[in-house]
C-alpha positions in Angstrom: 89.8 119.2 111.3 88.5 119.1 114.9 87.5 115.4 114.3 91.0 114.7 113.0 92.5 116.5 116.0 90.4 114.3 118.2 91.6 111.2 116.4 95.3 112.1 115.9 96.0 114.6 118.7 98.2 117.6 118.2 97.7 121.3 118.0 95.1 122.7 115.6 95.5 126.2 114.2 92.7 127.7 112.0 92.6 130.8 110.0 89.3 131.9 108.5 88.8 134.4 105.7 87.7 136.9 108.4 91.1 136.6 110.1 93.0 137.7 107.0 94.0 141.3 106.2 91.9 141.3 103.1 88.7 140.2 104.8 86.8 143.4 104.0 87.0 142.5 100.3 84.8 139.4 100.7 81.1 139.0 101.4 80.0 138.2 105.0 78.5 134.9 103.7 82.0 133.3 103.2 84.0 135.0 106.0 83.8 131.8 108.1 85.5 129.7 105.4 88.8 128.2 106.5 91.8 129.6 104.5 94.2 127.4 106.3 93.8 124.7 108.9 97.0 123.1 110.2 97.2 120.1 112.6 100.7 119.5 113.9 102.0 116.7 116.2 105.5 115.2 116.5 106.7 116.1 113.0 103.3 115.3 111.4 101.6 118.1 109.5 98.0 117.8 108.1 96.7 120.8 106.3 93.4 121.7 104.7 91.3 124.6 103.3 87.7 125.5 102.4 88.9 127.8 99.7 88.3 126.1 96.4 87.5 128.0 93.2 85.7 125.0 91.5 82.6 123.1 92.2 83.2 120.7 95.1 83.2 117.1 94.0 83.5 114.3 96.6 84.9 111.0 95.5 88.1 109.1 95.1 90.2 111.9 93.6 92.7 111.9 96.5 93.8 109.7 99.4 95.5 110.9 102.6 98.4 108.7 103.6 99.3 108.6 107.3 102.7 107.0 107.8 104.1 106.2 111.2 107.2 104.5 112.6 105.3 103.2 115.6 102.8 100.4 114.8 100.8 100.8 118.0 100.4 104.5 117.3 99.3 103.8 113.7 96.7 101.2 115.0 95.3 103.8 117.4 95.0 106.4 114.7 93.3 103.8 112.5 90.7 102.9 115.2 89.9 106.5 115.9 89.4 107.5 112.3 87.5 104.3 111.7 84.6 105.5 114.0 81.5 105.9 111.8 83.6 105.2 108.7 81.9 104.4 105.4 84.2 101.4 104.6 87.5 100.0 105.8 90.3 97.8 104.7 91.8 96.4 107.9 95.4 97.0 108.9 97.3 93.9 107.9 100.8 92.8 106.9 101.7 93.1 103.3 103.7 90.4 101.5 106.9 92.5 102.1 106.1 92.8 105.9 104.9 96.4 106.2 101.6 97.2 108.0 99.1 98.7 105.6 95.3 99.4 105.5 92.8 102.0 104.6 89.4 103.4 105.2 86.9 106.0 104.0 86.1 108.2 107.0 82.7 109.6 108.0 83.3 112.6 105.8 84.0 110.6 102.7 87.7 111.1 102.8 90.0 108.2 101.9 92.8 107.4 104.2 95.7 105.0 103.7 97.8 103.8 106.7 101.4 102.6 106.5 104.1 101.5 108.9 107.4 100.1 107.7 108.5 96.7 108.8 110.7 96.9 111.9 114.0 95.2 110.8 115.3 94.8 114.4 
């Protein structure tokens, strides 16, 4: 989440298991797990957690869509998240005129980027 904050900006708030009122119920080995991470900026909210009750499987099970109304801002986010990425589909105009692209970031997370065509 700190990498995403570096790329997207905004305020990052983290709550670990140790920060919760029930922390005494859990073993010390997992108290640094993130219960909730929230990155907020200009109406954007990106949230995540380390708390999964199943075996972690990395892959293509989800994609994170980052939509923006400002093309230049979207291009900046794309370039920042692209650093050390595993693969990337460049931002380009779709046949209907919107700006669209994608990448798999250095952590293996798939991102999609979208900006609606400006009809001015």
